[in-house]
Structure formats: structure tokens, C-alpha cells
N, C-alpha and C positions, 0 to 999 in steps of 0.2 A: 821605777823600773818595770814593774808589772804592767803599768799603763803603756809604756813604750813597747813592750813585747806584744801586747794586744793590738796596739796601733799598727805595728809592722805586720802582724798576722792578718789584720783586716785588709791592709793594702795588698798583701800577697793573695788573699782570697779573692778580692775584687779583681786583681789582675788575671788570676787564673780563670775566674768566672767570665770576664770579658773575652779572654782568649778562647775558652770553650764555647762561648756563645757565637763567636765569629769563626770558629773552626769549620763548620759546614760551608760557609761562604768562601773561605779560603780554599777548601778542597774543590769546590765547584769551579772557582776561578782557575785553579791549576789544571783541571780537566778541560775546561773551555779553551785555555791557552794552548794546551797540548793538541787538541783537535784543530784549533785554528792554524797552528804551525803545520800540522799534517795536511790539512786542506790547502794551505797556501803552497806547500811543496808540490802537491799533485797538480794544482793549477799552473805552477811555474813549469813543470815538466811538460804538461799538455801544451802550454803556450809555446815553449821552446820547440817542440816537435812540429807543431802547426806552422811556426814561423819558418823553420828550416826545410820543412818537407811539404809545404802547402801545394806547390806545383806538382810534386811527385804524387801526393795523395789525390790531387785532382785528376791526374792522368790515370791513376789506379782505379778510381771510381768510374771514369769514362770507359776504361777497358772492361771492367766487370759488367758495367751497364750494357755495353755493346755486346758482350758475350751472351747476356741473357736476352736482350732485345732481338738479336739476330740468331737466336738459338736454332731455328728451323730454316734459315735462309741458306739454301744450297750454294748460291753464288758467293756469299760471304765465306762459307765454310770451304769452298773450292780455292779461294784465294789464300787461305792459311796453309802455308807450306808444311808446317810441322806442328800439329795440334798439341802434342805432348810438351814440346819445348815452350810453346806459348803458355800453356797451363803452368809449367814449372816457373816461368817468369812471373806470372800472376801470383803464384804462391809466395815466391821470394819477395816481391814488392809488398804483398799483403803482410808478410811477417815483418818487413822493415818499417812500414808506415801505419799499419792498422793497430787499433786498440787491442787490449787483451780479449775483449768480447769478439772482435772480428777474427783474431787469430784462432780463438777457440772454435768458432763456427767453421772456419776453414779446416781445422783439424778434424772435426767431426764429419764434415763433408768429404774430406779425403778418405777417411776410414770407411765411410759409407760406400764410396766409389770402389775402393779396393775390395771390400767384401762382396759387393753386388756384381760388379762387372768382371771380377776374376772368375766367378762361377759361370756367368752367362753374358758374354759381351754383345750378343744380338738382342737389341731392344725390340720387342715385338708387340703383340696385342694381347698376351695373356694377362689375366688380372694382376698377377704378381709383378710382371714387367711394367704394366701401367702404373701400379702403385709405386714401384721403385723409381720410375721416371718422374712421377709427381714429387716424390721426396727429394730427388736430386735437384729438380727445378726450384723447389721451395728452399733448399739449402742455399742455392745461388741467390735467390731473392733476399734471403736473410743477410747474406754477406753484403749484397749491394745496399740494403737498408742500413746495416751497421756501418759501412764505409760512408754512407751519406751522413750519418750522425757524427762519425769521426771528423769529417771534413767541414760540415756546416753547423752541427749542433741540432739539426732538425731530425726528429724521429718520424719515420714513415712506416706504414704497415706493409710487411712483405706481401700480403694478399692484394694490396693496391697495385703492386708491381705485376702480380699475376693478371690483374684486370687490364693492365696496359698491354701485355704481350699475348694473351690468349683471347682471340676475338670471339670464340664461342664458349667462353667460360660458363655462361649461364645455361647452356644447353646440355642435355644428357646428364651424366654424373660427374662432369669435370669439376664443378664447384665443390661437391661433396668429397671428391678425391683430394682436392687441394686442402680442404679443411682437415681431412684425416691426416694428410701428410704434415701439415702444420702442427697438429696435435701430437703426432708421433715424435716430431723433433722436440717439441716442448717436453715430452716425457723423457726422451733421451737426455736432454740437457738437465732436467730436474734430478735424474738419477745420479748425475756426475757431481752434483754440488754437495 
């Protein structure tokens, strides 16, 4: 009888030992599977939105790109009958089809505009007004870059967009102003996380 009890104890100890030895692997597999399911869900949601809203996202990217490309084109601006309504439409479509990053950038851009232009709607040549104009343009560039990533998966540098639209970026202090604007936006976004 004593031999039987020892035998059963040995088998139980071996079973518990094997279980404890494999416990870290089991925990790791559970965590991996949980992350896999979460990642798959995110991919499914992104795929769904890209599938149903691909044309809309494409048009949104085109509209934001045109807004920044034709920023100083008076002819283009004269054709726009109601700038505020057009901007509201862009915000609405950005909210509908943009990623969380795009919507966040748009929110910060809107808050920046409300604070800046509620105080002084006349953009002039003072240092503060030039700084604010650079920040506004950099926000728009970041929104376009974020939408480009949302639509195509390609990341582009917002400073490259600046190189596209500002022909004298390398003259005077334009480049430094854009770098400073980019850094200020980085600081604002970092504070909010």
C-alpha cells in the first residue's frame, strides 16, 4: 500500500512538474493569441473602411492636397464661393474617413486656427504672424501626409510637401521657420499623449 501511495505521489509530482515547466509557454501562447486576435480585428476594421470608403478617402486626399498646393493661388481662392463651408466639409469627411491620427491632427489644427485667427484675422508680416502662418501650413501638410498614409500606406514627410509648394523655401529664413513650426507641433502633440 505504501508503495502504491508513493507511486501515485510520484506521478502527481511529475504531472505538476511538467505543468509548471510548461506554464510559461502556455502563458506566452495565450498572450500571443490575444495580441493576434486584436491585431486581426484592427486589420479587418481598416480593410473594411478602406474597401467601402476608398473613393471617398481618395477624394478627401485630393481636396486637402489641392487646398495646400493652391494655398496662395488667388484664382483658385476666388472660385471658392464659401471657404468656411468648404472647410467644414473637409473636416466632416476627414472625421468620416480619416484615421485616429488624421482626426487628431485636424482637431489640433482647428484649435490652433480658432485661437490664432480669432485674435488677429489679418495675416501680415510680423514675426508672430509669419510664425503662425508657418504652423498653420505645417498642420495642413501633416494632415495631407496622414491622409496619404491612410489611403496608400505610404509615409511621406510633411517637410517634403513644403518643398513642393514653397518655391523659395531655401532662401531667407523660410526653412528655419518651417522646421520650428514642425517642432512646435511635435511638442504640442507630445504634451497631449
